[in-house]
C-alpha positions in Angstrom: 0.3 0.0 0.4 1.2 3.7 -0.9 0.3 6.8 0.7 -0.5 9.8 -1.2 0.9 13.2 -0.5 -0.4 15.9 -2.3 1.2 19.2 -2.3 0.4 22.3 -4.8 2.4 21.4 -7.5 2.9 17.4 -7.5 1.5 13.9 -6.5 4.0 11.7 -4.4 3.2 8.1 -3.5 4.9 7.1 -0.4 5.6 3.1 -0.1 4.3 2.0 3.9 7.0 -0.7 3.8 10.3 0.8 2.6 9.3 4.4 3.3 10.5 5.9 0.0 8.7 8.4 -2.2 7.8 8.0 -5.7 6.6 10.9 -8.0 3.1 9.9 -9.3 2.5 13.2 -11.4 3.6 17.2 -11.5 2.2 20.2 -12.9 3.3 20.6 -16.8 5.2 17.5 -17.0 1.7 14.9 -16.4 2.0 11.5 -15.4 5.5 10.7 -14.4 5.8 7.6 -12.1 9.3 8.5 -11.6 11.1 6.3 -8.5 14.1 7.8 -7.2 15.0 4.3 -5.7 15.2 2.1 -8.7 15.5 4.2 -12.0 17.4 7.6 -11.8 19.5 7.6 -8.5 22.1 9.9 -9.7 19.3 12.3 -11.1 17.8 12.8 -7.8 19.7 16.0 -6.7 18.8 17.6 -10.3 15.1 17.0 -9.5 15.1 17.8 -6.3 15.9 21.5 -7.3 14.2 21.6 -10.5 10.6 20.3 -8.6 11.5 22.3 -5.3 11.4 18.8 -3.3 13.6 17.8 -0.4 16.7 16.2 0.3 18.0 14.5 3.4 21.3 15.7 4.9 21.6 13.3 7.7 19.8 10.2 7.2 19.3 7.6 4.7 15.4 6.4 5.0 14.6 8.0 1.8 16.6 9.5 -1.3 13.9 12.2 -1.8 10.7 13.9 -0.3 8.1 15.9 -1.3 7.7 19.5 -1.5 7.7 21.3 1.7 9.0 18.4 4.0 11.4 19.9 6.7 12.1 16.9 8.5 12.7 12.9 7.9 9.1 11.6 8.9 11.1 8.7 10.0 13.6 10.3 12.5 13.0 13.6 12.8 16.1 15.2 11.2 16.5 18.2 9.1 16.0 18.3 5.4 17.4 20.5 2.7 14.3 22.2 1.4 14.5 23.8 -2.3 11.2 24.9 -2.3 10.6 28.8 -3.0 14.5 29.1 -4.0 14.2 30.7 -7.4 17.6 31.6 -9.7 18.0 34.7 -11.2 20.3 34.4 -14.2 20.4 35.9 -17.6 19.0 33.9 -20.1 20.6 32.9 -23.4 19.2 31.7 -26.7 21.6 32.3 -28.9 22.7 36.1 -29.5 20.4 36.1 -32.7 17.2 35.7 -30.4 18.1 38.8 -27.6 14.6 40.6 -27.3 16.5 43.5 -24.8 18.7 44.8 -27.6 17.1 48.6 -28.5 15.1 48.7 -32.0 17.8 51.2 -33.3 20.1 47.5 -33.4 19.2 45.0 -35.9 18.2 41.9 -34.5 18.9 38.4 -35.5 22.6 39.3 -35.7 25.3 38.0 -33.3 24.7 40.8 -30.5 23.7 40.4 -27.3 22.9 43.4 -24.6 24.4 41.3 -21.5 27.2 43.1 -20.7 29.7 40.9 -21.0 32.9 43.1 -21.2 32.3 44.7 -17.4 33.7 41.1 -16.4 36.4 40.0 -19.1 37.9 43.1 -18.8 38.8 42.3 -15.5 41.7 40.4 -16.6 45.3 41.3 -17.7 45.3 42.7 -20.7 46.9 41.5 -24.0 49.8 41.0 -24.6 48.7 38.2 -21.4 48.0 35.4 -22.5 45.0 34.0 -20.4 43.6 30.7 -20.0 39.8 29.1 -19.7 38.5 29.0 -15.9 35.7 26.7 -16.2 35.1 23.7 -18.8 32.3 20.9 -19.5 32.4 18.1 -21.7 30.5 18.9 -25.4 27.2 17.1 -26.0 27.3 13.7 -27.7 26.2 15.7 -30.9 28.4 18.4 -31.0 26.9 20.5 -33.5 24.4 22.4 -31.7 22.7 25.6 -30.7 22.1 26.3 -26.7 19.4 27.6 -24.9 19.9 28.3 -21.2 16.6 29.0 -19.0 14.6 28.3 -16.3 11.6 26.6 -18.7 9.2 27.8 -15.9 11.6 25.6 -13.6 12.9 27.5 -10.1 16.6 27.1 -11.6 18.6 27.5 -14.9 19.3 24.7 -16.9 21.4 24.3 -20.5 20.0 22.5 -23.5 21.8 21.6 -26.6 19.5 21.0 -30.0 21.6 19.4 -32.9 19.2 20.7 -35.5 20.8 18.6 -38.5 19.8 15.5 -36.4 17.0 16.6 -34.8 18.8 15.7 -31.3 17.8 17.3 -28.0 20.1 17.1 -25.2 20.1 18.6 -21.5 22.9 19.2 -19.4 22.6 17.9 -15.6 24.7 20.4 -13.9 25.2 18.1 -10.6 26.0 15.4 -12.2 28.1 16.5 -14.7 26.5 14.4 -17.7 24.5 15.6 -20.8 21.2 13.4 -21.1 19.8 12.5 -24.6 15.8 13.5 -24.4 13.6 11.0 -25.9 10.8 12.2 -28.1 7.2 11.1 -26.3 4.5 9.2 -28.4 3.6 12.0 -31.4 6.4 14.3 -30.7 7.1 15.9 -34.2 11.0 15.4 -35.4 13.1 18.5 -34.3 15.5 18.2 -37.3 15.9 21.3 -39.4 18.8 21.8 -41.9 17.2 24.6 -44.5 18.6 27.7 -43.2 20.7 29.1 -40.1 18.8 27.7 -36.5 16.7 30.2 -34.7 14.0 29.4 -32.1 11.6 31.8 -30.5 11.3 31.8 -26.8 8.1 32.9 -25.3 9.2 35.3 -22.9 10.9 37.2 -25.4 7.1 37.2 -27.4 5.6 38.6 -24.1 4.2 35.3 -22.3 5.7 34.0 -19.0 6.8 30.0 -19.7 4.8 27.3 -18.0 6.4 24.8 -16.4 8.4 23.0 -19.1 8.0 25.1 -21.8 10.7 25.8 -24.1 10.6 27.8 -27.2 8.5 28.2 -30.5 11.1 25.7 -32.8 11.6 25.4 -36.8 11.5 21.9 -37.7 11.3 20.5 -41.5 7.5 20.0 -41.8 6.2 23.1 -39.3 6.4 25.6 -36.5 5.8 23.8 -33.2 5.8 24.6 -29.7 8.3 22.4 -27.5 8.1 21.1 -24.3 10.7 19.6 -21.8 10.3 16.7 -19.3 13.6 17.0 -17.3 12.2 14.1 -15.0 11.8 11.5 -17.4 14.1 13.0 -20.1 11.4 13.4 -22.8 10.6 16.1 -24.7 7.4 16.6 -26.6 5.2 19.0 -28.9 2.4 20.9 -30.4 1.9 22.1 -33.8 1.4 25.8 -34.5 1.9 25.9 -38.4 1.7 22.9 -40.4 4.1 23.5 -43.7 7.5 22.9 -44.8 9.7 25.9 -43.2 12.5 26.7 -45.8 14.0 29.4 -42.9 13.9 30.0 -39.5 10.8 32.0 -38.3 11.5 35.6 -37.1 9.1 38.0 -34.9 8.4 41.6 -35.5 6.1 43.8 -32.9 4.9 40.4 -31.9 4.0 39.1 -35.1 5.6 35.7 -36.2 6.6 35.2 -39.8 7.8 32.0 -41.4 8.6 31.2 -45.0 7.4 28.0 -46.2 7.0 25.6 -49.3 3.0 26.2 -50.0 0.8 23.5 -51.2 1.4 24.4 -55.1 5.2 24.1 -54.6 6.1 28.0 -54.5 7.0 29.9 -51.7 5.0 31.4 -49.0 5.2 33.9 -46.1 2.5 32.6 -43.4 2.2 34.8 -40.5 0.8 34.2 -36.8 -0.9 37.5 -34.8 -0.1 37.7 -31.3 -2.2 35.5 -30.1 -0.7 32.7 -32.8 -3.4 32.8 -34.8 -2.5 32.2 -38.1 -3.2 35.0 -41.2 -3.7 33.8 -44.7 -0.4 32.8 -46.4 0.7 35.7 -48.8 2.3 33.9 -51.9 6.3 35.2 -52.5 6.0 34.2 -56.2 8.7 32.0 -57.8 11.7 32.5 -55.6 14.4 29.5 -54.4 12.9 27.0 -51.8 16.8 26.7 -49.8 19.5 28.6 -49.4 17.7 31.6 -47.1 19.3 32.9 -44.2 17.8 33.6 -40.5 15.9 36.7 -40.7 17.0 40.4 -40.0 14.8 42.6 -38.0 15.2 46.0 -38.3 13.1 49.7 -38.9 10.2 47.7 -38.1 10.6 45.1 -41.0 11.9 41.5 -41.2 14.4 40.9 -43.8 15.9 37.4 -45.4 18.9 37.1 -47.4 19.7 34.5 -50.1 22.2 34.4 -52.9 20.3 35.8 -55.4 18.4 38.6 -53.5 16.5 39.7 -49.8 13.0 39.5 -49.2 11.6 42.1 -46.8 8.5 41.8 -44.8 6.5 44.4 -42.8 3.3 43.5 -40.6 0.3 44.0 -42.7 2.0 44.4 -45.7 2.9 42.3 -48.9 6.7 40.5 -49.1 8.5 42.0 -51.5 11.9 40.6 -53.5 14.5 42.6 -54.5 17.1 40.9 -56.4 21.1 42.0 -55.8 22.0 44.3 -59.0 24.3 43.6 -61.9 26.6 41.4 -61.1 26.8 41.9 -57.2 26.8 38.8 -55.2 27.0 38.7 -51.2 29.5 37.5 -49.1 27.1 35.9 -46.4 30.3 34.1 -45.0 32.1 37.3 -44.2 29.7 38.3 -41.6 26.2 39.9 -41.4 24.6 43.6 -42.2 26.2 46.3 -40.2 24.9 49.9 -40.0 26.3 53.3 -41.5 26.1 56.5 -39.1 22.8 57.5 -40.7 21.0 54.2 -39.8 21.0 52.3 -43.2 22.1 49.0 -42.9 24.6 47.5 -45.4 26.2 43.9 -46.7 29.5 43.2 -48.2 29.9 41.3 -51.3 32.1 41.2 -54.9 31.2 42.2 -58.2 33.7 40.0 -59.5 36.2 42.9 -59.6 36.7 44.3 -56.3 34.4 43.9 -52.9 32.0 46.8 -51.9 28.9 47.3 -49.3 25.5 47.5 -50.5 22.4 49.3 -49.3 19.9 46.9 -48.2 16.3 47.1 -48.6 16.4 49.5 -51.3 14.9 49.3 -54.7 17.9 51.4 -55.9 20.3 50.8 -53.5 23.4 52.4 -53.0 27.2 51.1 -53.3 30.4 52.1 -51.8 33.6 50.4 -52.9 36.2 48.9 -50.4 40.1 47.7 -51.4 39.8 44.6 -49.5 37.6 42.0 -47.1 36.2 43.4 -44.0 35.1 40.6 -41.6 32.3 41.2 -38.8 28.8 42.6 -38.6 26.6 45.4 -36.8 29.7 47.6 -36.5 31.9 45.1 -35.6 33.7 45.3 -38.1 38.0 44.6 -38.9 40.0 44.7 -42.3 42.9 42.2 -41.6 44.0 42.8 -37.9 42.8 46.3 -37.3 39.1 47.8 -36.5 37.1 49.9 -38.7 35.9 52.7 -36.0 33.8 54.8 -38.7 31.6 54.3 -42.0 31.8 50.7 -42.9 33.8 51.5 -45.9 36.2 53.9 -43.9 39.8 52.9 -43.9 40.9 50.9 -41.0 42.3 52.1 -37.5 45.8 51.0 -37.7 47.3 50.8 -33.5 49.7 48.1 -34.4 51.4 47.4 -38.0 52.2 44.1 -36.7 48.5 43.1 -36.9 49.0 43.5 -40.5 49.8 40.1 -40.5 46.7 38.8 -38.5 43.6 38.1 -39.4 40.1 39.2 -37.1 37.0 37.2 -37.0 34.3 38.6 -34.7 32.0 36.1 -33.3 29.9 38.0 -31.0 29.1 41.7 -30.4 28.4 43.3 -26.7 26.1 45.9 -26.8 26.5 48.6 -24.2 25.0 52.0 -24.4 27.8 53.8 -22.8 30.6 52.8 -24.8 31.1 54.5 -27.7 33.2 52.0 -29.9 31.6 48.4 -30.3 33.2 45.4 -28.1 33.0 41.9 -28.6 34.6 38.0 -28.8 36.7 37.8 -31.9 39.2 35.2 -33.2 42.6 36.4 -34.1 44.4 34.6 -37.0 48.2 34.9 -36.4 51.0 35.3 -39.0 48.1 35.0 -41.7 48.2 36.7 -45.1 45.8 34.8 -47.4 42.6 35.4 -48.4 39.6 35.7 -45.7 37.5 33.3 -47.5 40.0 30.0 -47.2 40.6 31.3 -43.6 36.8 30.6 -43.1 37.1 27.2 -44.8 38.5 24.3 -43.8 42.2 25.4 -44.3 43.9 24.8 -40.4 45.1 28.1 -38.7 48.6 27.0 -37.1 47.8 29.6 -34.3 44.9 31.2 -32.7 43.6 33.5 -29.8 40.2 33.7 -28.5 40.3 37.7 -27.4 38.1 40.3 -25.8 38.2 43.7 -27.9 36.6 46.3 -25.6 38.1 49.4 -23.4 40.7 47.1 -23.0 42.1 44.0 -25.0 41.9 41.0 -23.4 43.5 37.8 -24.9 41.2 34.7 -22.8 43.0 31.9 -24.6 44.9 30.3 -27.0 44.1 27.3 -29.7 46.5 25.4 -31.6 45.6 24.0 -35.3 42.1 25.5 -35.6 40.1 25.1 -38.7 36.5 25.9 -39.6 35.7 29.1 -37.4 32.6 29.8 -38.1 31.6 26.8 -36.2 32.4 27.8 -32.9 29.6 28.8 -31.0 30.0 31.3 -27.9 26.7 30.8 -25.3 26.3 32.3 -21.8 25.2 29.9 -19.1 25.5 30.2 -15.1 27.5 33.1 -15.3 30.3 32.5 -17.5 30.7 32.9 -21.3 31.4 29.5 -23.0 32.9 28.9 -26.3 32.0 25.5 -28.3 33.9 24.2 -31.2 32.6 20.6 -32.3 36.3 19.7 -32.8 37.3 20.3 -29.1 37.2 17.7 -26.6 35.9 20.5 -23.7 33.7 23.7 -23.8 36.2 26.5 -22.4 34.2 28.7 -20.3 35.3 32.1 -18.2 33.6 33.6 -15.8 31.2 36.4 -15.1 30.6 37.3 -11.8 29.3 40.4 -13.0 26.2 39.4 -14.3 24.8 37.3 -11.2 
């Protein structure tokens, strides 16, 4: 026989013979049937913190107790209670999903509003070479995007989604183990390879997450709402839009827009209003079904980039496709759009003879020629090893002639209103004299340093024999800045105490 204990959020069953507590059901997680004694002894500490349950401190009568228990009912010894504890750490959904950026900063680029430099710049400045201060193993499926949030639970947890395989992975920080989450019956395949990945977190849409609710995620067959159950290590999905997506979704003024293949085989734009109710599809004409970028939000509209042109959309208007002029082609691997001082957005490309910047979103775009490739986005631009601090097409600011032999690749810009010049995380390739495009491909770079460029330039770490640098993924979790590359056997981290 089992005694039934009901808490405000869960139902527990106590075995009258052993005194063990099993979780029968919990709010947002449904029927669970989880036993700490037989199924997942190593998960007890993590689950107790997520549910707000209690753990023993001085006895072994049960491995876990229901929420609110202050003393062991068998011996009366005190328990460690997690009910009511709430972590307040900054969330991370990828820099492209930072809703805290002001409107005059393009959304959808690797830009974050977290003041990372306030902590990173406290380290010894260059030329001192630093080392990472924390590490964790990479997830089993290493080509990932990361999210760090509470998902309706009181503590932050890290998820790693491998879009190419549709594998969702959960990091248990107490056991220091990655768990592969299995789909519940009827859950959709999470695979999505049509474009750069981008999910839409619910808090950024104005709705607080319910327990276990993660985000709106693109899949090959439509837009889904994703829920996780960390107790059973499973996930489920709910369909919001059933159409084959060809690009990551975007938001503008709380409207969600998706590019998808329509029943006729062409391209259409599907929009959902703030209540997630779908509007009639808008035909985009005979446009390509592959090769689209993740959308960029700026000046009240979304912009999808493609090797053949750009597709612009404002809520309440029809989408417009603007092909690239003449022989000009975008150099999408060199970075993303950047802004001029008058607020216009520009993209670097090549016309067969020279590089140049092209004005975005205009039917008659202005062009500005430049004398060489520039790497970066959102005003964090570099020509070779020197920053470009004025207009995107202006000459570089030379501080050290020796940096002519290096190449700087920006990874993440940190936006901060109190800084006159952009700051961010970069990779510096030393003694590199080849083409920028070769460095970003599979060429092996003998020596690379991970640096923070800001009020003080700090060398965070050194990497030997790096290839495919565009696969480096920075993310923020547990008050640390992390850097992941699929080839590395450890994820490197740097402490950010100032963010707690």
